[in-house]
N, C-alpha and C positions, 0 to 999 in steps of 0.2 A: 885540350883533352875532353872537356865537357862537350864542346861543339861536335867532336868526333863521335862521342858516344851518342848524342842526339841524332846525328845523321845515320849512325848504324841502327839505331833503334827504329827510325823512320823507315829505313830500307827493309828491315826485317818485317815490320808491320805491313809494308806494301806487298812483300812476298807472300805473307800469310793471307792477306786479302785477295791477291790474284789466285792463289791456290784454291781458296774457298770459292771464288767465282767459277773457276774451272771445274771444281767438283760438282757444282750445281748447274753446269751447262746442260743444255737440252739433250736428253737421251731417250725421250719418249714423245711420240706425237701421233695424232690421227691425221691421215693424209687429207690435204685440202681438195683433192680430187683423185679419182680412180684412173686407171689407164684408158678407160672409155669403152672397153669391149665387155662389159658385164663382168662376170666372174672368170672370164678367160684372161688371166694375168700373165700368161706365158710361162706357167708353172712357178715353182718357188724362185727360180732364178729371176724371172721377169718381175715378180712381186718385190724381191729384194732390190733389184735395180731401180725400181720405181721409188722405194723408200730412200735409197741412196741419193738418187737424183734430186728429189724434193728437198732433202735435208741439206745438200750442198748448195742448192739454189737459194736456200734460206740463210746461208752463211755459216752452216755447220761444216767444220773440217776435222780431219784426223780421226774420224769415227767410222766403224763398220756397222752398217744398218741391216736389220733383218726384219721381215714382215712376220707378224704374229699370226701364223697359219699352220694348220695341221694338214697332213697328207696320209695316204695309205702306208707311208714308210717313215714318216717323221712326225713328232708331236711339236706343237707350238711352243710348249713350255721348255723344250730342249734347244730351242733355236736362239733364244734372246739374251744369252749371257747370264750373269749372276746378280746384276743390280749393284747399287740402287739406281733407280731411274727418276728423272726430273723432266718436268715439262718445259715449254719454251720460256716460262716466267720464273723458272728455278724452283717451282713447287714440287715437293717429293711426291711421287706416285706410289712407290713401294720400295722396301728395302731390299727384298730378294724374291726369288721365284715362289717361295712358300707364302710369303705375305701377299704377293700379287694375286695369289689364287685363294685368298681368304677374305674375311670381312675387314682385314686390316688395310686393304688397299685404299687409296684415295681417289679413285676414278670416279668423277662426276662430270656433269656437263660443263661446269665451271673450270675443271682442271684437265679434261681430256681435250686439250687445244690442238689445233693444227700446227704445222711446222712454222707458220708465220705468227703464232701466238694468238690466234683468233679462235673464238668460240665456234664449235660446229653446230649447226642448226639441229634441233631435236624435236621430240614430240610436242605438238602445239605450234610449231613454226612452220612457215611455208618457204621452201619445201622442207618436209621432214627428211633428215638424212641420218637417223640415228642407228640404222642397221649397219653394223661393221662386220665385214667378212672375217670369219675365224676358222670354220670348219672343226670347231673344237667343243669338247665337253667342259664342264665347269672346272675340272682339274687341269685343263690344258692338254689333254690327250685327244686323239682324233675322234670326231663323230663320224662313225662308219657311213659311207655312201652320202655324205653331206659336205663333199669338198669340190663339187662341180668338176669331177674328173681330174682331181689333183690340180685344180685351177687352170684347166685347159679347155673347158667348155664355156661357150658364151651364147648358146641358143636356147631352144625350148626343152632340151634334155637336162636331167640332173637336178640337184638342189645343193644349197650352201647353207651351213649353219652360221648364224650371225648373232652378235651381241649387241646390246644397247648401251652406247657410251654415256647416255644421259640417265641411265638406271631407271627408265620409265617405260611402262607398257600398258596393256589393256586393263591390267588389274595389279594387285599387290603381291603376286606370287614371286617366288624366288627367280623363276625363269624370266618373268617380265622385267625384273630389276637386275638381270645378269649382264655384266659388261661383256662376257665372251661367249655365252651359250644361251641364247633366248629362244630362238625358234629357227626353223628352216625356211628358206626362200620358197615362195610359191610360184608355179608356172614356169620353172626353169632357171636358167643361169644368165639370161640376157639382161642387158642394162634396163629394159622395160620391166622385166620380172622383178629385178631387185628394187626398182623405184616403186613398184606396186605395193610393197609392204613397208616402205619408209627407209629405203636405202638408196645408195648411189655408187656402190662398188668401192667404198672407202676401206682403208686398212689401218691397223694399229702398227706402228713401227717402233722398234726398240733398238738402241745402240748396245752392241755386245762388249764394248770396251770404254 
């Protein structure tokens, strides 16, 4: 009887441990690479597919991934589920949409990891890749005319609002430290234009479930 109770207790503890591990499974990452055509991501569908592909290649399964991007018809904050979200190391990024868009979020260079659990280079590194495409205002709504044609332009036309995953910029202003709304790209939407201000066409990806 005592042995049965011990076995049952161990099984219950293992179940709880497994559930906790699943609850903390990766549900947020910065892409390790962009699609390669600047801010032409193939629209939201192409961006979502890029997030999904990278996540699954990294071993994530059973989740629906969405790119944190705004367009003329959709806001980034409305695309990403309700949270909470965790990085590849199980560190909590935010509890919900409201905290994500407040000072309560935990996005820093050390926590905004890519899908492989690696730190993404930022200001002071070579190359600097801290400009993350969002097309968004600080509250997660669209930054008008700063979505590179709803993520279909990859040339000299248009502009994209970007955020700094490392929360660092040229000064200590709120914009310089913003993870999702720091400044617009300069010189267009091409890969070269994005790299010119410290970017590489990278995205934030969130699991909606």
